[in-house]
All heavy atoms as a GROMACS GRO file, in nm:
protein
  581
    1MET      N    1  30.560  16.664   0.183
    1MET     CA    2  30.419  16.685   0.156
    1MET      C    3  30.388  16.660   0.008
    1MET      O    4  30.278  16.617  -0.025
    1MET     CB    5  30.378  16.827   0.196
    1MET     CG    6  30.373  16.849   0.347
    1MET     SD    7  30.278  16.728   0.441
    1MET     CE    8  30.115  16.753   0.380
    2ARG      N    9  30.485  16.683  -0.078
    2ARG     CA   10  30.463  16.658  -0.220
    2ARG      C   11  30.432  16.511  -0.244
    2ARG      O   12  30.340  16.477  -0.319
    2ARG     CB   13  30.588  16.699  -0.300
    2ARG     CG   14  30.575  16.671  -0.449
    2ARG     CD   15  30.705  16.705  -0.524
    2ARG     NE   16  30.819  16.629  -0.478
    2ARG     CZ   17  30.846  16.502  -0.512
    2ARG    NH1   18  30.765  16.436  -0.591
    2ARG    NH2   19  30.953  16.441  -0.467
    3ILE      N   20  30.504  16.424  -0.177
    3ILE     CA   21  30.483  16.280  -0.193
    3ILE      C   22  30.342  16.242  -0.146
    3ILE      O   23  30.273  16.164  -0.212
    3ILE     CB   24  30.590  16.200  -0.116
    3ILE    CG1   25  30.727  16.221  -0.182
    3ILE    CG2   26  30.556  16.052  -0.110
    3ILE    CD1   27  30.843  16.168  -0.103
    4VAL      N   28  30.299  16.298  -0.035
    4VAL     CA   29  30.165  16.270   0.016
    4VAL      C   30  30.060  16.315  -0.085
    4VAL      O   31  29.962  16.245  -0.111
    4VAL     CB   32  30.143  16.337   0.153
    4VAL    CG1   33  29.997  16.326   0.197
    4VAL    CG2   34  30.235  16.278   0.257
    5ARG      N   35  30.081  16.430  -0.145
    5ARG     CA   36  29.986  16.479  -0.246
    5ARG      C   37  29.983  16.390  -0.369
    5ARG      O   38  29.881  16.375  -0.434
    5ARG     CB   39  30.021  16.622  -0.287
    5ARG     CG   40  29.983  16.726  -0.183
    5ARG     CD   41  29.996  16.868  -0.238
    5ARG     NE   42  30.128  16.899  -0.289
    5ARG     CZ   43  30.230  16.946  -0.218
    5ARG    NH1   44  30.214  16.970  -0.088
    5ARG    NH2   45  30.346  16.972  -0.273
    6GLU      N   46  30.096  16.327  -0.403
    6GLU     CA   47  30.106  16.244  -0.523
    6GLU      C   48  30.058  16.100  -0.500
    6GLU      O   49  30.038  16.026  -0.597
    6GLU     CB   50  30.250  16.242  -0.574
    6GLU     CG   51  30.295  16.378  -0.626
    6GLU     CD   52  30.443  16.380  -0.662
    6GLU    OE1   53  30.513  16.278  -0.642
    6GLU    OE2   54  30.489  16.486  -0.708
    7LEU      N   55  30.041  16.058  -0.376
    7LEU     CA   56  30.004  15.919  -0.347
    7LEU      C   57  29.874  15.874  -0.415
    7LEU      O   58  29.871  15.765  -0.471
    7LEU     CB   59  29.993  15.896  -0.197
    7LEU     CG   60  30.125  15.866  -0.126
    7LEU    CD1   61  30.103  15.861   0.024
    7LEU    CD2   62  30.186  15.737  -0.175
    8PRO      N   63  29.767  15.953  -0.412
    8PRO     CA   64  29.645  15.905  -0.477
    8PRO      C   65  29.665  15.872  -0.625
    8PRO      O   66  29.617  15.769  -0.672
    8PRO     CB   67  29.547  16.021  -0.459
    8PRO     CG   68  29.593  16.089  -0.334
    8PRO     CD   69  29.744  16.078  -0.341
    9GLU      N   70  29.738  15.955  -0.696
    9GLU     CA   71  29.761  15.927  -0.838
    9GLU      C   72  29.853  15.806  -0.856
    9GLU      O   73  29.828  15.720  -0.940
    9GLU     CB   74  29.822  16.049  -0.907
    9GLU     CG   75  29.841  16.028  -1.055
    9GLU     CD   76  29.898  16.150  -1.126
    9GLU    OE1   77  29.882  16.261  -1.074
    9GLU    OE2   78  29.958  16.132  -1.232
   10ALA      N   79  29.957  15.798  -0.774
   10ALA     CA   80  30.054  15.689  -0.787
   10ALA      C   81  29.992  15.553  -0.752
   10ALA      O   82  30.028  15.452  -0.811
   10ALA     CB   83  30.176  15.716  -0.698
   11THR      N   84  29.899  15.552  -0.656
   11THR     CA   85  29.842  15.425  -0.611
   11THR      C   86  29.705  15.395  -0.670
   11THR      O   87  29.658  15.282  -0.663
   11THR     CB   88  29.826  15.426  -0.458
   11THR    OG1   89  29.736  15.530  -0.420
   11THR    CG2   90  29.960  15.444  -0.388
   12GLY      N   91  29.641  15.496  -0.727
   12GLY     CA   92  29.507  15.477  -0.778
   12GLY      C   93  29.402  15.471  -0.668
   12GLY      O   94  29.291  15.426  -0.690
   13VAL      N   95  29.438  15.515  -0.548
   13VAL     CA   96  29.347  15.512  -0.433
   13VAL      C   97  29.318  15.654  -0.389
   13VAL      O   98  29.410  15.732  -0.365
   13VAL     CB   99  29.409  15.432  -0.316
   13VAL    CG1  100  29.321  15.441  -0.192
   13VAL    CG2  101  29.433  15.288  -0.356
   14THR      N  102  29.192  15.685  -0.376
   14THR     CA  103  29.151  15.815  -0.325
   14THR      C  104  29.099  15.793  -0.183
   14THR      O  105  28.992  15.733  -0.166
   14THR     CB  106  29.041  15.876  -0.413
   14THR    OG1  107  29.090  15.882  -0.547
   14THR    CG2  108  29.004  16.016  -0.366
   15PRO      N  109  29.173  15.836  -0.081
   15PRO     CA  110  29.135  15.805   0.056
   15PRO      C  111  28.992  15.842   0.092
   15PRO      O  112  28.924  15.767   0.162
   15PRO     CB  113  29.235  15.885   0.140
   15PRO     CG  114  29.353  15.900   0.050
   15PRO     CD  115  29.297  15.912  -0.090
   16GLY      N  116  28.943  15.953   0.046
   16GLY     CA  117  28.809  15.996   0.081
   16GLY      C  118  28.700  15.899   0.041
   16GLY      O  119  28.593  15.896   0.102
   17THR      N  120  28.725  15.816  -0.058
   17THR     CA  121  28.623  15.720  -0.102
   17THR      C  122  28.608  15.602  -0.007
   17THR      O  123  28.516  15.523  -0.022
   17THR     CB  124  28.653  15.666  -0.243
   17THR    OG1  125  28.779  15.597  -0.240
   17THR    CG2  126  28.659  15.778  -0.345
   18HIS      N  127  28.697  15.592   0.090
   18HIS     CA  128  28.695  15.478   0.183
   18HIS      C  129  28.648  15.518   0.322
   18HIS      O  130  28.652  15.436   0.413
   18HIS     CB  131  28.834  15.415   0.192
   18HIS     CG  132  28.882  15.363   0.060
   18HIS    ND1  133  28.838  15.246   0.006
   18HIS    CD2  134  28.968  15.416  -0.030
   18HIS    CE1  135  28.895  15.226  -0.111
   18HIS    NE2  136  28.974  15.328  -0.135
   19LEU      N  137  28.604  15.640   0.340
   19LEU     CA  138  28.567  15.687   0.474
   19LEU      C  139  28.432  15.637   0.522
   19LEU      O  140  28.403  15.644   0.640
   19LEU     CB  141  28.570  15.840   0.478
   19LEU     CG  142  28.708  15.902   0.456
   19LEU    CD1  143  28.697  16.054   0.455
   19LEU    CD2  144  28.808  15.856   0.560
   20GLU      N  145  28.350  15.586   0.434
   20GLU     CA  146  28.217  15.542   0.474
   20GLU      C  147  28.215  15.401   0.529
   20GLU      O  148  28.115  15.357   0.584
   20GLU     CB  149  28.121  15.554   0.356
   20GLU     CG  150  28.101  15.699   0.316
   20GLU     CD  151  28.020  15.713   0.189
   20GLU    OE1  152  27.971  15.611   0.136
   20GLU    OE2  153  28.008  15.827   0.143
   21ARG      N  154  28.324  15.328   0.517
   21ARG     CA  155  28.328  15.193   0.573
   21ARG      C  156  28.434  15.189   0.684
   21ARG      O  157  28.525  15.273   0.686
   21ARG     CB  158  28.357  15.090   0.465
   21ARG     CG  159  28.495  15.103   0.403
   21ARG     CD  160  28.513  14.993   0.298
   21ARG     NE  161  28.653  14.975   0.274
   21ARG     CZ  162  28.708  14.971   0.155
   21ARG    NH1  163  28.635  14.980   0.049
   21ARG    NH2  164  28.838  14.955   0.142
   22PRO      N  165  28.424  15.095   0.774
   22PRO     CA  166  28.521  15.087   0.886
   22PRO      C  167  28.664  15.072   0.833
   22PRO      O  168  28.688  15.003   0.734
   22PRO     CB  169  28.477  14.962   0.962
   22PRO     CG  170  28.336  14.938   0.921
   22PRO     CD  171  28.323  14.990   0.781
   23LEU      N  172  28.756  15.136   0.901
   23LEU     CA  173  28.896  15.130   0.860
   23LEU      C  174  28.967  15.006   0.915
   23LEU      O  175  29.073  14.970   0.865
   23LEU     CB  176  28.970  15.257   0.907
   23LEU     CG  177  28.920  15.387   0.846
   23LEU    CD1  178  28.995  15.505   0.908
   23LEU    CD2  179  28.937  15.387   0.696
   24PHE      N  180  28.911  14.945   1.017
   24PHE     CA  181  28.973  14.828   1.078
   24PHE      C  182  28.878  14.710   1.070
   24PHE      O  183  28.757  14.726   1.066
   24PHE     CB  184  29.007  14.856   1.226
   24PHE     CG  185  29.101  14.971   1.244
   24PHE    CD1  186  29.054  15.094   1.280
   24PHE    CD2  187  29.236  14.954   1.222
   24PHE    CE1  188  29.140  15.201   1.296
   24PHE    CE2  189  29.323  15.060   1.237
   24PHE     CZ  190  29.276  15.184   1.274
   25MET      N  191  28.935  14.590   1.074
   25MET     CA  192  28.853  14.470   1.077
   25MET      C  193  28.794  14.453   1.216
   25MET      O  194  28.855  14.490   1.316
   25MET     CB  195  28.938  14.346   1.045
   25MET     CG  196  28.981  14.338   0.902
   25MET     SD  197  29.060  14.179   0.866
   25MET     CE  198  29.209  14.191   0.962
   26SER      N  199  28.677  14.394   1.221
   26SER     CA  200  28.616  14.359   1.350
   26SER      C  201  28.682  14.229   1.398
   26SER      O  202  28.744  14.155   1.320
   26SER     CB  203  28.466  14.338   1.333
   26SER     OG  204  28.441  14.222   1.256
   27TRP      N  205  28.664  14.200   1.527
   27TRP     CA  206  28.717  14.073   1.578
   27TRP      C  207  28.649  13.956   1.509
   27TRP      O  208  28.710  13.852   1.486
   27TRP     CB  209  28.703  14.065   1.729
   27TRP     CG  210  28.805  14.149   1.800
   27TRP    CD1  211  28.782  14.257   1.880
   27TRP    CD2  212  28.947  14.133   1.797
   27TRP    NE1  213  28.901  14.309   1.926
   27TRP    CE2  214  29.004  14.234   1.876
   27TRP    CE3  215  29.033  14.043   1.734
   27TRP    CZ2  216  29.141  14.248   1.895
   27TRP    CZ3  217  29.170  14.056   1.752
   27TRP    CH2  218  29.223  14.157   1.832
   28GLU      N  219  28.523  13.971   1.474
   28GLU     CA  220  28.454  13.863   1.402
   28GLU      C  221  28.520  13.838   1.267
   28GLU      O  222  28.537  13.723   1.226
   28GLU     CB  223  28.305  13.895   1.386
   28GLU     CG  224  28.228  13.785   1.315
   28GLU     CD  225  28.241  13.648   1.380
   28GLU    OE1  226  28.251  13.639   1.504
   28GLU    OE2  227  28.243  13.548   1.306
   29GLN      N  228  28.558  13.943   1.197
   29GLN     CA  229  28.627  13.927   1.068
   29GLN      C  230  28.762  13.861   1.088
   29GLN      O  231  28.803  13.776   1.009
   29GLN     CB  232  28.643  14.063   1.000
   29GLN     CG  233  28.513  14.121   0.950
   29GLN     CD  234  28.529  14.266   0.906
   29GLN    OE1  235  28.590  14.347   0.974
   29GLN    NE2  236  28.472  14.296   0.790
   30VAL      N  237  28.831  13.895   1.196
   30VAL     CA  238  28.961  13.833   1.226
   30VAL      C  239  28.941  13.684   1.254
   30VAL      O  240  29.017  13.600   1.205
   30VAL     CB  241  29.028  13.904   1.345
   30VAL    CG1  242  29.154  13.831   1.390
   30VAL    CG2  243  29.061  14.049   1.310
   31ARG      N  244  28.838  13.650   1.331
   31ARG     CA  245  28.810  13.508   1.360
   31ARG      C  246  28.777  13.432   1.231
   31ARG      O  247  28.818  13.317   1.214
   31ARG     CB  248  28.695  13.497   1.460
   31ARG     CG  249  28.737  13.528   1.603
   31ARG     CD  250  28.629  13.496   1.703
   31ARG     NE  251  28.526  13.598   1.709
   31ARG     CZ  252  28.534  13.709   1.782
   31ARG    NH1  253  28.642  13.731   1.856
   31ARG    NH2  254  28.437  13.796   1.783
   32GLN      N  255  28.706  13.495   1.139
   32GLN     CA  256  28.675  13.431   1.011
   32GLN      C  257  28.802  13.403   0.931
   32GLN      O  258  28.816  13.297   0.870
   32GLN     CB  259  28.579  13.518   0.930
   32GLN     CG  260  28.439  13.522   0.986
   32GLN     CD  261  28.350  13.622   0.914
   32GLN    OE1  262  28.391  13.689   0.820
   32GLN    NE2  263  28.226  13.632   0.959
   33LEU      N  264  28.895  13.496   0.932
   33LEU     CA  265  29.023  13.473   0.863
   33LEU      C  266  29.097  13.355   0.925
   33LEU      O  267  29.150  13.269   0.854
   33LEU     CB  268  29.111  13.598   0.870
   33LEU     CG  269  29.068  13.717   0.786
   33LEU    CD1  270  29.161  13.836   0.812
   33LEU    CD2  271  29.069  13.682   0.638
   34ALA      N  272  29.100  13.351   1.058
   34ALA     CA  273  29.168  13.240   1.126
   34ALA      C  274  29.101  13.107   1.094
   34ALA      O  275  29.169  13.008   1.067
   34ALA     CB  276  29.169  13.266   1.277
   35ALA      N  277  28.969  13.107   1.093
   35ALA     CA  278  28.895  12.983   1.063
   35ALA      C  279  28.920  12.936   0.920
   35ALA      O  280  28.915  12.817   0.891
   35ALA     CB  281  28.745  13.005   1.085
   36ALA      N  282  28.952  13.031   0.831
   36ALA     CA  283  28.980  12.996   0.691
   36ALA      C  284  29.125  12.954   0.671
   36ALA      O  285  29.166  12.925   0.559
   36ALA     CB  286  28.947  13.115   0.600
   37GLY      N  287  29.202  12.950   0.781
   37GLY     CA  288  29.340  12.904   0.772
   37GLY      C  289  29.445  13.013   0.759
   37GLY      O  290  29.563  12.983   0.740
   38MET      N  291  29.405  13.137   0.769
   38MET     CA  292  29.501  13.247   0.759
   38MET      C  293  29.585  13.254   0.885
   38MET      O  294  29.534  13.234   0.996
   38MET     CB  295  29.429  13.381   0.739
   38MET     CG  296  29.349  13.391   0.613
   38MET     SD  297  29.450  13.397   0.464
   38MET     CE  298  29.528  13.554   0.484
   39GLU      N  299  29.713  13.281   0.869
   39GLU     CA  300  29.799  13.304   0.984
   39GLU      C  301  29.789  13.452   1.020
   39GLU      O  302  29.800  13.538   0.934
   39GLU     CB  303  29.944  13.269   0.950
   39GLU     CG  304  30.037  13.285   1.067
   39GLU     CD  305  30.178  13.240   1.034
   39GLU    OE1  306  30.195  13.154   0.947
   39GLU    OE2  307  30.271  13.293   1.097
   40LEU      N  308  29.765  13.480   1.146
   40LEU     CA  309  29.744  13.616   1.191
   40LEU      C  310  29.861  13.665   1.273
   40LEU      O  311  29.922  13.589   1.348
   40LEU     CB  312  29.617  13.625   1.274
   40LEU     CG  313  29.490  13.577   1.206
   40LEU    CD1  314  29.377  13.565   1.307
   40LEU    CD2  315  29.452  13.670   1.093
   41GLY      N  316  29.890  13.791   1.262
   41GLY     CA  317  29.993  13.854   1.343
   41GLY      C  318  29.960  14.000   1.360
   41GLY      O  319  29.882  14.056   1.283
   42GLY      N  320  30.016  14.059   1.459
   42GLY     CA  321  29.989  14.199   1.485
   42GLY      C  322  30.116  14.282   1.480
   42GLY      O  323  30.224  14.230   1.456
   43HIS      N  324  30.100  14.407   1.504
   43HIS     CA  325  30.215  14.495   1.509
   43HIS      C  326  30.211  14.579   1.636
   43HIS      O  327  30.303  14.578   1.714
   43HIS     CB  328  30.228  14.580   1.383
   43HIS     CG  329  30.101  14.642   1.337
   43HIS    ND1  330  29.996  14.569   1.287
   43HIS    CD2  331  30.062  14.770   1.334
   43HIS    CE1  332  29.898  14.651   1.255
   43HIS    NE2  333  29.935  14.774   1.284
   44THR      N  334  30.103  14.651   1.661
   44THR     CA  335  30.088  14.727   1.784
   44THR      C  336  29.940  14.735   1.819
   44THR      O  337  29.855  14.705   1.737
   44THR     CB  338  30.142  14.871   1.770
   44THR    OG1  339  30.068  14.938   1.669
   44THR    CG2  340  30.291  14.872   1.738
   45ARG      N  341  29.914  14.780   1.940
   45ARG     CA  342  29.775  14.796   1.983
   45ARG      C  343  29.712  14.924   1.930
   45ARG      O  344  29.597  14.924   1.888
   45ARG     CB  345  29.767  14.798   2.136
   45ARG     CG  346  29.773  14.661   2.197
   45ARG     CD  347  29.764  14.670   2.348
   45ARG     NE  348  29.722  14.541   2.402
   45ARG     CZ  349  29.737  14.508   2.528
   45ARG    NH1  350  29.791  14.592   2.614
   45ARG    NH2  351  29.697  14.389   2.569
   46THR      N  352  29.785  15.035   1.936
   46THR     CA  353  29.724  15.165   1.903
   46THR      C  354  29.794  15.238   1.789
   46THR      O  355  29.768  15.355   1.766
   46THR     CB  356  29.722  15.256   2.027
   46THR    OG1  357  29.857  15.283   2.068
   46THR    CG2  358  29.644  15.193   2.142
   47HIS      N  359  29.884  15.172   1.719
   47HIS     CA  360  29.953  15.227   1.603
   47HIS      C  361  30.039  15.351   1.632
   47HIS      O  362  30.040  15.445   1.554
   47HIS     CB  363  29.854  15.258   1.489
   47HIS     CG  364  29.775  15.139   1.448
   47HIS    ND1  365  29.654  15.108   1.504
   47HIS    CD2  366  29.801  15.042   1.359
   47HIS    CE1  367  29.608  14.998   1.451
   47HIS    NE2  368  29.695  14.954   1.363
   48PRO      N  369  30.113  15.353   1.743
   48PRO     CA  370  30.199  15.468   1.769
   48PRO      C  371  30.325  15.462   1.683
   48PRO      O  372  30.356  15.357   1.625
   48PRO     CB  373  30.234  15.453   1.916
   48PRO     CG  374  30.242  15.305   1.933
   48PRO     CD  375  30.128  15.250   1.848
   49MET      N  376  30.398  15.570   1.678
   49MET     CA  377  30.529  15.570   1.613
   49MET      C  378  30.627  15.515   1.718
   49MET      O  379  30.663  15.584   1.813
   49MET     CB  380  30.567  15.710   1.569
   49MET     CG  381  30.476  15.763   1.460
   49MET     SD  382  30.528  15.922   1.395
   49MET     CE  383  30.671  15.872   1.302
   50LEU      N  384  30.665  15.389   1.700
   50LEU     CA  385  30.745  15.320   1.801
   50LEU      C  386  30.879  15.388   1.826
   50LEU      O  387  30.931  15.384   1.938
   50LEU     CB  388  30.766  15.174   1.761
   50LEU     CG  389  30.638  15.090   1.759
   50LEU    CD1  390  30.668  14.950   1.708
   50LEU    CD2  391  30.572  15.087   1.894
   51SER      N  392  30.936  15.451   1.726
   51SER     CA  393  31.065  15.518   1.743
   51SER      C  394  31.055  15.635   1.841
   51SER      O  395  31.158  15.684   1.889
   51SER     CB  396  31.118  15.567   1.609
   51SER     OG  397  31.029  15.661   1.553
   52ARG      N  398  30.934  15.678   1.872
   52ARG     CA  399  30.915  15.790   1.965
   52ARG      C  400  30.882  15.746   2.107
   52ARG      O  401  30.859  15.829   2.193
   52ARG     CB  402  30.806  15.883   1.913
   52ARG     CG  403  30.845  15.950   1.784
   52ARG     CD  404  30.742  16.050   1.742
   52ARG     NE  405  30.783  16.114   1.618
   52ARG     CZ  406  30.708  16.197   1.551
   52ARG    NH1  407  30.589  16.229   1.595
   52ARG    NH2  408  30.752  16.251   1.439
   53ILE      N  409  30.879  15.615   2.128
   53ILE     CA  410  30.847  15.563   2.262
   53ILE      C  411  30.976  15.516   2.327
   53ILE      O  412  31.038  15.421   2.282
   53ILE     CB  413  30.746  15.448   2.255
   53ILE    CG1  414  30.615  15.497   2.193
   53ILE    CG2  415  30.722  15.389   2.394
   53ILE    CD1  416  30.511  15.388   2.176
   54ALA      N  417  31.015  15.585   2.433
   54ALA     CA  418  31.140  15.552   2.503
   54ALA      C  419  31.116  15.451   2.615
   54ALA      O  420  31.207  15.376   2.651
   54ALA     CB  421  31.203  15.679   2.560
   55ASN      N  422  30.997  15.445   2.667
   55ASN     CA  423  30.964  15.359   2.780
   55ASN      C  424  30.950  15.214   2.732
   55ASN      O  425  30.859  15.182   2.656
   55ASN     CB  426  30.835  15.408   2.844
   55ASN     CG  427  30.795  15.325   2.964
   55ASN    OD1  428  30.766  15.207   2.951
   55ASN    ND2  429  30.793  15.389   3.080
   56ARG      N  430  31.039  15.127   2.779
   56ARG     CA  431  31.037  14.987   2.735
   56ARG      C  432  30.908  14.916   2.775
   56ARG      O  433  30.859  14.829   2.703
   56ARG     CB  434  31.159  14.913   2.787
   56ARG     CG  435  31.289  14.964   2.724
   56ARG     CD  436  31.410  14.888   2.772
   56ARG     NE  437  31.415  14.749   2.734
   56ARG     CZ  438  31.451  14.702   2.615
   56ARG    NH1  439  31.484  14.786   2.520
   56ARG    NH2  440  31.454  14.573   2.592
   57GLY      N  441  30.853  14.952   2.888
   57GLY     CA  442  30.727  14.891   2.931
   57GLY      C  443  30.614  14.925   2.835
   57GLY      O  444  30.531  14.840   2.803
   58MET      N  445  30.612  15.049   2.787
   58MET     CA  446  30.509  15.090   2.692
   58MET      C  447  30.530  15.020   2.558
   58MET      O  448  30.434  14.979   2.494
   58MET     CB  449  30.509  15.242   2.673
   58MET     CG  450  30.401  15.291   2.579
   58MET     SD  451  30.233  15.240   2.622
   58MET     CE  452  30.202  15.343   2.761
   59LEU      N  453  30.654  15.003   2.516
   59LEU     CA  454  30.682  14.929   2.393
   59LEU      C  455  30.631  14.786   2.404
   59LEU      O  456  30.568  14.734   2.312
   59LEU     CB  457  30.832  14.929   2.362
   59LEU     CG  458  30.890  15.060   2.311
   59LEU    CD1  459  31.042  15.052   2.308
   59LEU    CD2  460  30.835  15.093   2.174
   60HIS      N  461  30.658  14.723   2.517
   60HIS     CA  462  30.611  14.586   2.539
   60HIS      C  463  30.459  14.581   2.537
   60HIS      O  464  30.399  14.491   2.477
   60HIS     CB  465  30.665  14.531   2.672
   60HIS     CG  466  30.631  14.388   2.694
   60HIS    ND1  467  30.515  14.348   2.756
   60HIS    CD2  468  30.696  14.275   2.658
   60HIS    CE1  469  30.510  14.217   2.760
   60HIS    NE2  470  30.619  14.169   2.702
   61HIS      N  471  30.396  14.678   2.603
   61HIS     CA  472  30.249  14.685   2.605
   61HIS      C  473  30.194  14.693   2.462
   61HIS      O  474  30.098  14.625   2.429
   61HIS     CB  475  30.205  14.808   2.686
   61HIS     CG  476  30.060  14.838   2.676
   61HIS    ND1  477  29.964  14.770   2.746
   61HIS    CD2  478  29.993  14.930   2.601
   61HIS    CE1  479  29.845  14.819   2.716
   61HIS    NE2  480  29.860  14.916   2.629
   62GLU      N  481  30.255  14.774   2.379
   62GLU     CA  482  30.207  14.793   2.242
   62GLU      C  483  30.231  14.669   2.155
   62GLU      O  484  30.141  14.624   2.085
   62GLU     CB  485  30.276  14.914   2.177
   62GLU     CG  486  30.222  15.046   2.223
   62GLU     CD  487  30.081  15.073   2.174
   62GLU    OE1  488  30.038  15.016   2.072
   62GLU    OE2  489  30.012  15.154   2.239
   63ILE      N  490  30.351  14.614   2.160
   63ILE     CA  491  30.388  14.506   2.068
   63ILE      C  492  30.340  14.370   2.118
   63ILE      O  493  30.265  14.301   2.049
   63ILE     CB  494  30.541  14.506   2.044
   63ILE    CG1  495  30.582  14.638   1.979
   63ILE    CG2  496  30.581  14.388   1.956
   63ILE    CD1  497  30.731  14.664   1.977
   64ALA      N  498  30.382  14.330   2.236
   64ALA     CA  499  30.341  14.199   2.289
   64ALA      C  500  30.193  14.199   2.322
   64ALA      O  501  30.124  14.098   2.303
   64ALA     CB  502  30.424  14.164   2.412
   65GLY      N  503  30.143  14.311   2.370
   65GLY     CA  504  30.001  14.320   2.403
   65GLY      C  505  29.912  14.297   2.284
   65GLY      O  506  29.805  14.237   2.295
   66CYS      N  507  29.956  14.341   2.168
   66CYS     CA  508  29.878  14.320   2.046
   66CYS      C  509  29.863  14.171   2.017
   66CYS      O  510  29.754  14.124   1.987
   66CYS     CB  511  29.947  14.391   1.929
   66CYS     SG  512  29.860  14.372   1.774
   67SER      N  513  29.971  14.098   2.029
   67SER     CA  514  29.964  13.952   2.008
   67SER      C  515  29.874  13.886   2.110
   67SER      O  516  29.798  13.795   2.079
   67SER     CB  517  30.104  13.892   2.013
   67SER     OG  518  30.181  13.938   1.906
   68GLU      N  519  29.882  13.932   2.234
   68GLU     CA  520  29.796  13.877   2.339
   68GLU      C  521  29.649  13.904   2.307
   68GLU      O  522  29.563  13.817   2.326
   68GLU     CB  523  29.832  13.939   2.474
   68GLU     CG  524  29.968  13.899   2.526
   68GLU     CD  525  30.014  13.984   2.644
   68GLU    OE1  526  29.934  14.065   2.698
   68GLU    OE2  527  30.130  13.971   2.682
   69ASP      N  528  29.619  14.023   2.259
   69ASP     CA  529  29.482  14.058   2.222
   69ASP      C  530  29.429  13.964   2.113
   69ASP      O  531  29.315  13.917   2.121
   69ASP     CB  532  29.472  14.202   2.174
   69ASP     CG  533  29.501  14.305   2.282
   69ASP    OD1  534  29.499  14.268   2.402
   69ASP    OD2  535  29.527  14.421   2.246
   70ILE      N  536  29.511  13.939   2.013
   70ILE     CA  537  29.471  13.851   1.903
   70ILE      C  538  29.446  13.709   1.955
   70ILE      O  539  29.345  13.647   1.924
   70ILE     CB  540  29.575  13.851   1.790
   70ILE    CG1  541  29.578  13.989   1.724
   70ILE    CG2  542  29.543  13.742   1.686
   70ILE    CD1  543  29.693  14.009   1.627
   71ARG      N  544  29.540  13.658   2.035
   71ARG     CA  545  29.525  13.524   2.092
   71ARG      C  546  29.397  13.512   2.174
   71ARG      O  547  29.324  13.416   2.166
   71ARG     CB  548  29.647  13.489   2.179
   71ARG     CG  549  29.733  13.380   2.124
   71ARG     CD  550  29.840  13.335   2.220
   71ARG     NE  551  29.908  13.438   2.297
   71ARG     CZ  552  30.010  13.512   2.254
   71ARG    NH1  553  30.054  13.496   2.130
   71ARG    NH2  554  30.066  13.601   2.330
   72ARG      N  555  29.371  13.613   2.256
   72ARG     CA  556  29.252  13.612   2.342
   72ARG      C  557  29.124  13.617   2.258
   72ARG      O  558  29.028  13.547   2.287
   72ARG     CB  559  29.259  13.731   2.437
   72ARG     CG  560  29.154  13.731   2.545
   72ARG     CD  561  29.169  13.840   2.652
   72ARG     NE  562  29.240  13.961   2.615
   72ARG     CZ  563  29.367  13.988   2.647
   72ARG    NH1  564  29.438  13.901   2.717
   72ARG    NH2  565  29.424  14.100   2.612
   73ALA      N  566  29.123  13.697   2.153
   73ALA     CA  567  29.003  13.712   2.070
   73ALA      C  568  28.977  13.595   1.977
   73ALA      O  569  28.863  13.559   1.950
   73ALA     CB  570  29.011  13.842   1.990
   74VAL      N  571  29.086  13.535   1.928
   74VAL     CA  572  29.073  13.430   1.826
   74VAL      C  573  29.080  13.291   1.887
   74VAL      O  574  29.015  13.198   1.840
   74VAL     CB  575  29.182  13.448   1.717
   74VAL    CG1  576  29.176  13.335   1.617
   74VAL    CG2  577  29.163  13.581   1.647
   75GLY      N  578  29.156  13.278   1.994
   75GLY     CA  579  29.168  13.147   2.057
   75GLY      C  580  29.293  13.074   2.016
   75GLY      O  581  29.374  13.117   1.940
   0.00000   0.00000   0.00000
């Protein structure tokens, strides 16, 4: 917990100052990045702690599903 308390000073970021804007990009913003030539990749659909998921089907849903979502949204 000490490290968490020290993060704002160490990084110069105060989390509370960012709560008024969306925390995630919209699909339109993702499409704009792709159109500008950015390579896109994902990690998971819902940001779970993967080390706590024992079910291989759920792991596949989270990891591969994220890539499928991006492909479907961006083209």
